[in-house]
C-alpha positions as CSV (number, residue, x, y, z in Angstrom):
1,X,-0.2,18.8,2.2
2,X,-3.7,18.4,3.5
3,X,-5.1,19.9,0.3
4,X,-3.1,17.4,-1.7
5,X,-4.4,14.6,0.4
6,X,-8.0,15.8,-0.2
7,X,-7.3,16.1,-3.9
8,X,-5.8,12.5,-4.1
9,X,-8.8,11.2,-2.1
10,X,-11.2,12.9,-4.4
11,X,-9.4,11.5,-7.5
12,X,-9.4,8.0,-6.1
13,X,-13.1,8.3,-5.2
14,X,-14.0,9.6,-8.7
15,X,-12.0,6.8,-10.3
16,X,-13.7,4.1,-8.2
17,X,-17.1,5.6,-9.0
18,X,-16.3,5.6,-12.7
19,X,-15.1,2.0,-12.6
20,X,-18.3,0.9,-10.7
21,X,-20.5,2.7,-13.2
22,X,-18.8,1.0,-16.1
23,X,-18.2,-2.5,-14.6
24,X,-20.7,-2.8,-11.7
25,X,-19.0,-4.0,-8.5
26,X,-15.4,-2.9,-8.0
27,X,-13.3,-6.0,-8.3
28,X,-9.8,-4.5,-8.4
29,X,-8.6,-1.5,-6.4
30,X,-5.2,-0.5,-7.8
31,X,-3.2,2.0,-5.8
32,X,0.1,3.0,-7.4
33,X,2.2,5.1,-4.9
34,X,-0.9,6.7,-3.7
35,X,0.7,8.7,-0.9
36,X,4.1,9.5,-2.3
37,X,3.7,13.3,-1.9
38,X,2.1,13.2,1.5
39,X,3.5,13.8,5.0
40,X,3.3,10.8,7.4
41,X,0.2,12.0,9.2
42,X,-1.8,12.6,6.0
43,X,-0.4,9.3,4.7
44,X,-1.7,7.4,7.7
45,X,-5.1,8.9,7.5
46,X,-5.4,8.2,3.8
47,X,-4.3,4.5,4.3
48,X,-7.0,4.1,6.9
49,X,-9.5,5.0,4.2
50,X,-7.8,2.6,1.7
51,X,-7.9,-0.3,4.2
52,X,-11.7,0.3,4.5
53,X,-12.1,0.4,0.7
54,X,-9.9,-2.7,0.4
55,X,-12.1,-4.7,2.8
56,X,-15.2,-3.7,0.9
57,X,-13.5,-4.9,-2.3
58,X,-12.5,-8.2,-0.7
59,X,-16.1,-8.8,0.5
60,X,-17.2,-9.1,-3.2
61,X,-14.3,-11.3,-4.2
62,X,-12.1,-8.5,-5.4
63,X,-8.4,-7.6,-4.6
64,X,-6.5,-4.5,-3.8
65,X,-3.0,-4.1,-5.3
66,X,-0.8,-1.5,-3.7
67,X,2.5,-0.4,-5.3
68,X,4.7,1.4,-2.8
69,X,8.2,2.1,-1.8
70,X,7.1,3.1,1.7
71,X,7.5,0.0,3.9
72,X,5.4,1.4,6.7
73,X,2.5,1.2,4.3
74,X,3.4,-2.2,2.8
75,X,3.7,-4.1,6.1
76,X,-0.1,-4.3,6.5
77,X,-0.5,-6.2,3.3
78,X,-1.8,-9.8,3.3
79,X,0.9,-10.7,0.7
80,X,4.0,-8.7,-0.1
81,X,5.8,-9.3,-3.3
82,X,9.4,-8.1,-3.8
83,X,10.4,-7.4,-7.4
84,X,14.0,-7.0,-8.5
85,X,14.6,-6.1,-12.1
86,X,11.1,-7.3,-12.9
87,X,11.6,-10.7,-11.3
88,X,9.8,-11.9,-8.1
89,X,12.6,-12.6,-5.6
90,X,10.6,-12.7,-2.3
91,X,7.0,-13.0,-1.3
92,X,5.1,-13.5,2.0
93,X,3.8,-11.5,5.0
94,X,5.9,-8.9,6.7
95,X,7.0,-11.0,9.6
96,X,8.1,-13.9,7.4
97,X,10.1,-11.6,5.1
98,X,11.7,-9.9,8.0
99,X,12.8,-13.3,9.4
100,X,14.1,-14.3,6.0
101,X,16.6,-11.5,6.2
102,X,16.6,-10.8,2.4
103,X,16.1,-7.8,0.3
104,X,12.8,-6.8,1.9
105,X,14.2,-7.0,5.4
106,X,17.3,-5.0,4.5
107,X,15.2,-2.3,2.8
108,X,12.7,-2.1,5.6
109,X,15.4,-1.7,8.2
110,X,17.2,1.0,6.1
111,X,14.0,3.0,5.6
112,X,13.1,2.7,9.3
113,X,16.5,4.0,10.3
114,X,16.1,6.9,7.9
115,X,12.8,7.8,9.7
116,X,14.4,7.2,13.1
117,X,12.1,4.4,14.2
118,X,12.7,0.9,15.5
119,X,13.5,-1.5,12.6
120,X,13.2,-4.8,14.4
121,X,10.1,-5.8,12.5
């Protein structure tokens, strides 16, 4: 899996470089299920790099959009948007969505139980 993580990281870096060359400053960093094939340790390491890239993007007025089904990754977002059948049904930060007790909260708890971790938010 480490090789796959390196390959993904290289592909993301190459894409970001290409975008910068064609558009100047990177204003949108789009990560669509970037760690789906990684083990948790590799995923954590890669997300640390994504957070750093996201902060650099934010400094120039850009945004980072992460599409993920892994709630451990999603919980760090400034804004979480829950889509059901293409419709926004919930949005907010992790703590607020957990308190709401809706779809996000239910899915977060289900996934946490599957991984054997505490699911109290």
